[in-house]
C-alpha positions as CSV (number, residue, x, y, z in Angstrom):
1,X,-15.2,6.3,-14.9
2,X,-11.8,6.6,-14.4
3,X,-10.7,8.4,-10.6
4,X,-9.8,11.8,-12.6
5,X,-13.1,12.1,-14.2
6,X,-15.8,15.0,-12.8
7,X,-19.0,13.0,-13.2
8,X,-17.8,10.3,-10.1
9,X,-18.4,13.5,-7.8
10,X,-21.6,14.3,-9.1
11,X,-24.6,14.3,-6.7
12,X,-27.4,11.5,-7.5
13,X,-30.2,9.9,-5.2
14,X,-28.8,7.7,-2.3
15,X,-31.6,5.3,-3.6
16,X,-29.0,4.4,-7.0
17,X,-26.2,3.8,-4.2
18,X,-25.0,0.3,-4.7
19,X,-24.5,-2.6,-2.2
20,X,-21.3,-1.8,0.1
21,X,-20.6,1.6,-1.9
22,X,-19.2,4.5,0.7
23,X,-20.9,7.5,0.2
24,X,-21.2,11.0,1.6
25,X,-24.2,12.6,2.1
26,X,-24.1,15.9,-0.1
27,X,-27.9,17.6,0.6
28,X,-30.5,16.9,2.3
29,X,-33.9,17.6,-0.1
30,X,-37.7,17.7,1.5
31,X,-38.1,20.3,3.8
32,X,-36.5,21.6,7.1
33,X,-38.9,19.0,8.4
34,X,-37.6,16.1,6.5
35,X,-33.9,17.6,7.0
36,X,-34.3,17.5,11.3
37,X,-35.8,14.1,11.1
38,X,-32.9,13.1,9.8
39,X,-30.2,15.0,11.0
40,X,-32.0,13.7,14.5
41,X,-30.9,10.3,12.7
42,X,-27.4,11.0,12.2
43,X,-28.3,11.1,8.8
44,X,-26.4,14.6,8.2
45,X,-24.8,16.9,5.2
46,X,-21.2,15.6,4.8
47,X,-22.0,12.2,7.2
48,X,-20.4,8.8,5.6
49,X,-22.3,6.1,4.6
50,X,-21.8,3.0,3.5
51,X,-24.6,0.8,1.6
52,X,-24.8,-2.4,3.5
53,X,-27.9,-3.9,2.0
54,X,-30.5,-3.4,-1.0
55,X,-33.8,-4.6,-1.0
56,X,-36.4,-3.9,-4.1
57,X,-35.4,-0.1,-4.0
58,X,-35.4,-0.7,0.2
59,X,-31.6,0.4,2.0
60,X,-29.8,-0.7,4.7
61,X,-26.8,1.6,5.5
62,X,-24.3,1.9,7.9
63,X,-22.8,5.7,10.0
64,X,-20.4,4.6,11.7
65,X,-22.0,1.5,14.5
66,X,-25.5,2.5,13.3
67,X,-27.7,0.7,10.9
68,X,-30.5,2.4,9.7
69,X,-33.2,1.2,7.2
70,X,-34.8,3.1,4.9
71,X,-37.4,3.3,2.1
72,X,-37.2,4.0,-1.1
73,X,-38.8,7.4,-0.8
74,X,-36.5,8.9,1.8
75,X,-33.5,7.7,-0.1
76,X,-34.4,9.8,-3.5
77,X,-34.5,12.6,-0.9
78,X,-30.9,12.0,0.5
79,X,-28.4,13.3,-2.2
80,X,-25.1,11.6,-2.0
81,X,-21.6,11.7,-4.0
82,X,-19.0,8.7,-4.3
83,X,-15.9,8.5,-1.8
């Protein structure tokens, strides 16, 4: 994909992001309870993340200086766009 390709900014699940990829949270799916829980961890809409590690669908993401481990189920509910 080229830098001007509009599909570069199409939302996709965080679970599909590659190691080292920088993304921005676009949407939190899964209801108010999950949204509140993720927001309390610093994972809010507009927040920038870097995928630090991938291991069998589970992810470690960086949000500033904070490292968070996420299971594949939660990572599927966080929609992101590439930076």
